[in-house]
N, C-alpha and C positions, 0 to 999 in steps of 0.2 A: 397780452396786450395790445390795443388797438392799431392799426398802422396810423390812423387819423387822430392819435395822441402825441405823434411824432411830425404828421403833416398836416400844419395847421395855415389857415389863411394868412398868419404872417410870414409864410414860408414860402409861399406859392406867387412865381410870376405869369403871369396868362402871356405874357409876350415881351421876348427878349429883346432886348437891343444889341445883343451881342451879336458879331459876325464872324468870329474866330473863335477857336477851342479855348484859348488862353481869355479870351472875353469871355466867354459863357461860365468858366469857372469862377472866375473873379466876378460875375455879378450873383451868381448863387451864395459864394461864400459870402459875400457882401450880406445878402439876404438874410441869411444864418446870422450875422454877426448884430444885424439890427435886429433881429429878432432876439436879441439875447440869449442864442444858444452857443456861442464861443467866447472864451477866456483871452484868448489870443489868435486872431484871425490870421496874421502872417505866419504863424506855428503851423495852423490848420491846413495854409494855402501847399505849404511846404511837405506836409504828408499828404497832401491830395496830388501834387507832383510827382513825388517820389512814387505813387502808386502808379500815376501812368508812364512812369518811364519803364516802370515793368513789364506793362503791356497796356494796351489801350481800353479803355472801359466802353469805349463804341462796339456794344456789340451788336450791332447791324438791326434789320426793319426797322430805322428810324429812331433807335432808341439807345442812349447812353448814361451811364450809370455810373459817375466818379464819386468814388467813396473813400472813406479813411479812418482809422481808428487812430484817437489821438489825445492824450491830455488834455491838448488844447480845446476839446471840447466841453465846455461846460455841463448841457443837458443833453442825452443824444436827441437825434434830429433828422428829418429829412426836408430837403428845399427842392421845390419842383419849377422848371422853366419850361416855357414852350416857345418855338419857331416854327410859325405856320411855313414860312419860306425853307426851312433847312439850311444847315450849313456843313460842313467839313468838319469831321471831329474823329477823324482817322480811324472809321468804323472797320470791324472786320470784314465787312461785305463790302466797302468802298463807296458805299451811297452816303446821301447826306444823312444826319440825325434832326432830328423834329422835338423829340421828347428827352429832358435832361432830369433825370432825378440824382441830387448828390445828398450821398448816406453821410451824418458824422455820428460814430460812434465813440463815446467814451473812453478810456481805459477801463474804468469801472465800469462798463456798461452791462447789465444784468442779462440772464437769459430770456427774459420777456422781452427785453429792447432787442436782443438781437436776432430773435424769432421773429420780431415783426416785422424788422429790417431785410430777414432772408426772404418772409412771404412775399413782400412787395417784390423782390426779384422775380419770384415764381409767376407773379399775377401778370406780370409783362411778359411772358409766355403766349398769355392768351392774345390773338388776333383781336378779338370783338372787343376786347378790355382798351386795347391802346387804341383801336377807333375812335370808340368813345371818349376818350381823354383827349384826343386829339380836336374832337369836336364839340367839347365842353365850351358854353360862353361865359360861364363864371366860376369862380374860387369853390364857391359853395356848391357848384354841379359837381367839380372834379372830386371833392370829398363825399359827395353822395355816390357816385361812381364806386370810389373806392370802397366805400361800406356797403354797398349793395353786393359786392365781390366778396368782400371778408364773410359777409352773412350767407351768399352761395355756396361757399368753401366751405364754411363751417356746419353746413346740414348734413348730416348722415346721407349718402345714397346710396341706392341696391348699387350690387355689381353688376355692370353690362355684361350681356353675353359677346361672347370673344369669337368670330370664327376663326376657326384652326387655319393656320397658313404654314409657309415651309418655315422652319424653326421653331415650331410649337414644342418637340421634344429637346430642344435646346437648352441647357441650361446657363444664363450668362449673369456675370456679377459684373460692378461698377465700382469705382470709389473716385470722387469728386474732389477738388481742392483747388484755393486759389490763394495768393500770397496774403491777401486781407480777410478771408473766409467770410464775407458776409453777402456779395451778390451771385458772382460767376459760381460759383459752390452750387447753389441751390438751384439758378437756373440752369444749369447742365444736368442737374439731378433731377429735376424737373421734366426737361427735354427729354433725355432717355426714357424716365418712366413713361411719361405721355408716348412715345412713339414705339416702345416696344408694346405697349398695350394695345394700339393699333395695329401692329405685325403679329400679333399672338405669341410675343416670344416672353418666355418668363424671366424676370430680371431682379436682380435686388441691388439699390444704389447706396452705398457709403458714403455721407456727406464730413469732410474734415472742415469743419466751420469754425469761427469764433467761439462759439458755445459749446465747443468738444466736438467730436467722432459723435455722431448720430448712425442710427442704422448698422452698425459694426458688423463686418462679416466674420461669422464664426470659423473656426478649425471645420467644423461639417460643412458649411456652406463651400468652402474655398474646396473643399477633398471632392463635391460633386460638381465643381463648375465646368463647363467644357469651354469657356474661356472668358478672360477678366479684361476688362476697360479699364482704365486708370488715365485719367483725364483731371492732370493734375500743373499747376505752375508751382508748385510749392513741394518739399520735401514728404513723402508718405512712406508708411510702415511696407517695405517691400518686399523682404525675408521669407514674410508668409506665404509668398505666391511662387516661391522657388518650384523649377520644374512643368509649372501650369502654361498653358497659351496663353501670353498677356499683350495686349495692345498697349503702349504706352503713346499718350498723346497730349497737346496742352488742355488747357478746360476748354477754352474756347472753341476748339473743334467738336466737342461734345454738344456745342449749342448749335452750329449751322452745318457741319457735316456729320449730323447724328446717324440717317439713314447709312451712309458709307460705313461708320464704326460699327452697327448694328450689325449690317450685313456681312462684314469682315468676321465678325465674331459668330457669326450664325456658319460660314461656308468656312470656317477652319482657317482662315487667312491671318493666324497669329502664331507668332514665334514662340518656341517653349522657352519662359525666363529661367534665366541661371544668377542666382543671388551671389555678387561676388562681394565679401565684405567691406566696407569703405573705409576709410580712413579715419573718417569719423568714428564708425562703430567699432573700429580697432582701439581707438582713442579713449573711447568713454565706455569700453565696455557694454554696449548697447545688445548688443546678442547674448548675453550671460545671464544668469535666470533673474528671477525676481529677488530674491535675498540680496543678492549681490548689488543689484541696483538699490533696492532701499537703502541698502547699509552706506553705500557710497555716498547716496544723498545728504544722507545724515553726517558722516564726516567731513565732505567736503565744505560742509557749511559750518561744521563745528571748528575745521582747524584754525581760520583766522582769529577765533577766540583763542586757543591755545597757544599760536605762533606768537600774537602779540603782546599777550596775558605774559607770559613765559619770560618772554625777552626783556617787557619794563621791570618783571619781578627782579631780573639779573641785573640791569642796570641799580636797580635801587640799592645793590649790594656795592656800589661803589665808594658809598659815603659811610659804611661799614656795615658789619653783620647786624647790629640791631640798629640801624640808623631808622628804619620804621616805626621802634618801640618809642613813644614818648615819654616813656620812664627812665630811658638809658642817656647816658653822658654823649652818646654817638647819634644822638637824635637830630635827623636834619627833615625839615618840613615839606622839602622837595622830594627826598627818596621816600618819606611817608606816603604821598600822594601817587607816586610811581606803583609803590609796592600795592595800596589799597584798589587802584585801578586794574593792578595787572592781576592780583592774586584774591583780593574781595569781591570783585566783580568780573573782569573777564572768565578766571580760573570756575569762579560761580557758576557762570549761565553754561559752560563748554556741556555740561551732561544734559539738561534740559533742551539746549538746542540740538544737540544729537538725536535727542529722542523726538522731537517735533518735528525735524525734517525728514526723520526716518519715515514717522507716523504719515506725512504729507507725502512722500511719495506713494505710500500706500493708499490712501483714502483722497487724495487731492487737498485743498485748502481746509476742508471741513476736520480733515485729522491732526491740524497741526497745533490747536488750543489744548486737545487731550493729552497732547504727544507731552508737549511743554509741561503742562500738571503735573503728568504721570514721571518725566524727567525730576520736576523739581521735588516732587517727592522721595526717589530715588536718591536723593541725598540728605534730605532733612530730616525724613520720618526713619527714625532707627529701631525705636521699640527695645532698644538694650541700653542701660544705664551706664553713662560713662563714654558711649561708642559717641563717635561724631564722623561726619562724611557719608553715613550710611551706605547704602552697595556699589556707590560710584558706578565706573564706566560701564560694568555689568548689570547693574539696575538701571541704568539708562538705554542699554539695549533692550531688555526685556519691555521697558514701559513703552518706547518708541514701536516696537512690532505689535503691541498688546493694544496701543490707543490705535494704529493703524485698522485691524482687523475688528476691532471693537467698534470704528467709525463705520466702518463698510456693514457691519451689520444693523449699525443705527439706521443707514440710511437704505438699507433695503426693508427695515422693519416700517420706517415711513412712504414707501416708494406708492403707497398706495392710495396716500391720502388724496384730497380733491383737488382741482390746478388752482382753485382760490386761497388754496393753503402753502400753494408752493414756495412763495416769497420768503414764509415763514420757515422752511426748514433750514436753510445755512445760519439764520440768525437767531433761531429759538431751539428748535427741537434737535439738529445736531450737538451744536455744543453742549446743551444741558444734560444731555442724556449719554454722550460720549466721555465727556469730563467725570459726571458721576460714575460712570462704570467702570473707566479707566481707572478714577481714583483710590474708589473703594478696594479695587482689587490689588493695588499698587500697595494700597494703607495695610491689607492684610499679608501681602508677598511680602514686602521689603524689610520687616524685621528679621525675615527667618533667613534672607538674603544677608542682611547686615551681621547677624549670629555669627555666617560662614567665617566672614570678613577678622570677628572677632575673634574665634576659633582659630585662625591660622595665627593672627598676632600672640595669642597665649604661646602658642605650640614655640614660635619664634624666641620668646623670651626665656623659655623654659632649656634653650639649647645653649644660654648665655656662656655656660662654663664647660661644655666640650671644645671640642679640636673648632679651632676658631677657621682654618682656613676649610674645612668644610663647611662651615656655617657662611662663611663669605661664599662658598661655589653654591652653596643654598638660596644666599639673598641675591646674588646675581643673576641665578636661574630666575627668581620672583618678579623681578623687576623687569624682565623682558618676555615673561609668558603671556601676558594679555596686557600688556601697551597702555599702562596707564587705569586697568581695572582694578578689583579689589586685590586681588593676589599682589600685583604691584603695590597699591597703595598702604597694603598690609607691610612688603617689607619696609616700605618707606616710613610709616609709620612706627616701625620696631626702632629703624635708625634713628628718627627724632626722638623715641623714648630713651634710647642709649645715650644721644647726644646730651640729653637734659641730666644723664646719671652722669656727667663728664665723661665718658667712654666715646671717643671722637673714629674709631676705627670703623665702627659698623655705619657710621655716616658716609665716610670715605669710600666704600664699599659699594654701600646703596647708589652714589650718585656715579660715580665710574661706571658701574654698570649698567644704568639708567642711561648714560650716555651714548652706549655701545651698540645697540641697537638700530639707530637714525643714522650713526657713522658709519657702522660696519656696510648698511645695504646702497649709502652713498660712496663707500669704496667700491662695491660690487658692480654699481651701476657703472664705474669709470672703467672695472679691469674688464666687466663681461657685458657689453654695450649689446652682443647679439642675442642675450639673452633675458634682456628688458625691452619695453615699448619705448616709443619716445616721449608719451608723458612721462612714465617711468622716468625714465634719465634725467627730464626736467626734473621731475620729483627729486632725485636724488642731489642736483644742485642745493636744494632747500635743505635735503636731509642733515647736508653739512653742517650748517647753521643751527638747526632744530638740534643736532644731539649735540653741538659744542655748547650750547644753551641748557642740557640737562631737559630736553622737550623728548622724552621716548616717544609720544604719542606721533611724532614725528615719521615713525613707521608704521601707520597704520593703515596709510593706501597700499601699502606695498604689501602685508601681511592679510590685509580683506580679498584683496586678488588672487593671491596664493599661498594661503595660512600653511597648508601642508608639508612646504618646502622652508618658508619664510620663518615660521616660528623656531622650527628646531637651529635653524642657524643662526637666529638672534640669541635663544637661550645659549648654545654653545657658547657663544662669544660673550655674552655678556655672565657665565660661570666661569669662564676662566678668568677674566677681569676681578671679579668679586673676591675671586681665592688668591689672586696674586698681591692686590693690593692688603687683604688679612696676612699674607706671607711677608709681604714688605714692614708690615707694622705701620700703616701710613694713618694718619689722623688728620682729620678733617672737620673746623668749627661751624663751617656754614652750611645752612639746611637746603640750599639751593643755589644756583648761580652759573653751575658746570666752568668753565673757561674763563668767566669772570672774577671767579673767586678762588682760583687752581693756587695763587699767590697767598692765600690764607692756610696753605696744607703746614702740618706741622714737622718739625726739622729743617726747614729752608729750602735751599736750591735741591740736594742730595733727592729729599726726597721728593721734590716739585717734579724732579725729572722721574724718579720712579713710579711715580702717580702717571704721568704722562704716558711712561711704557707699559703701564698695565693697561690703559685704555686702548692705546694704539694696540697692542697684541690681541687683546679681545675683538676689535674693529676687525683687524685683521682675518680674524678666524671666522666670523661672521660673515665677510666677505667672501674667503673661499670657498665655507660649506655652502651660501646661498648659489655662488657661480657653479658649483657643482653639483647641486639637487637640482636647479629650475633648468628646462627644458629651453632649447632655441629657438627662437620667435621667427615664426617662418614669415616672411615678407609675402 
């Protein structure tokens, strides 16, 4: 996209009437609004002022580039205003500003828009370009100057011969980033590249802008670097620089103290950087491997569906076990609505959402659609007569990772397309091919995964006449081992089948055991606080509620973070609970609901108390095993 598609005669003011910084901002915003570029001028002004509060956009040399990315921008645009006399814009060099470019980026601005906006910022590093803009006599002449500059930059240029000077043998890296990622990021990169070229210094600059990370520094680059300049006013990935000489400074310093920074880098005046894991990294697991990161992105986005849906299902049982069934005398229209919303809709979307966000974590936004489709196939395409629910949680995991890496492959295959087709990639090529490939593979694989599920169910049914305590032990372990996955669902389906056959003990064992994993980990976070991170302790509070509501998936965050210790603990506690329920010969007629349906336990108060005791004993077992196995958190 050309800059002149964003900067038009309707957005240019040749002679500003403003005499103060605030007046300049308001006058340029008014110009954008009158040109139909804004949907809410006041909201846009608020975004502009918020950006100015972070650091001035008066970058010096008579230039100011106020900018903001806001939903209040209807169409991405650039407004230009000029003051021949100059005025105080609180510039970095303390001098008056004459040229003002207000950049308005929409929330949905695509890469073409962002590239054009950043290109303007780099043009302003050229003194001749600035002089020509200041001397222009008309709006049309300003546009012609911009067009000529773009044409000159776009023409291939022969590499200029460089005269080696001190520093030729040094390899310098740099990272630039500003809060908005539109102007300063690219101006700093341009200035570093320009001065390094003049001084004969080898440099590679990574930009962290609105359109993403460009020219990313590789592990090989970093390993061979003599020094690294990080010019950033926002967070950048620092752990990769551990042990290397690093100069950390503001992004503006890279624009107006460029020579000083390069000199320090070349002469070795940079302290070795030691990365200390920040609280945010510890809380989010940022430094953990990619698998964990992608899995947790899916789980964290799935949990609201699990929590909201599960609790709504449980509440619907207040009106009776069959209150959602129109053919039952207990039918209640409101209860049926809650059951439909919670079970029919929220729980139905759980696996597709899990898969969609795992894929999105791997392949960014293009991965979301194929991930969702793959997850939907996992729960709907069984290929097995009489089977329902597909491969569940396990299928969703496979679909998510499959879709993510398939999308990366598709993106790579289409990376060589001409720039003229760049806009079609995310809306046509990526979704069509990634959805097709992911869908076909899942259609072929999912029936086999479903067969595993049905085989487990058949095995359980064959155990009905053997030692019931052992069956309870097995069912309890199955409810905990994959936290809502196919093994868990197989045990739950077996409980439902036995419920239909008027055998209520199995359902009682399944529900009690399913409550233990989140309850046990919740208790463990309370008893062994030094073995859980702060976010895990906070999640423990929620796990009390989830466990009480028979939402086994509430333990997933703990298991995903430390499966080798958490899963054995949950299986141990749930197995004990399942065996105790069968030993006590307790029956339950409700298929879901947790604490909300505990009053429906057969046998009245004595059996209700025994049922609660079985749940608590198993939960304590899980808590103690988890607390014993987990390592102490080092602050």
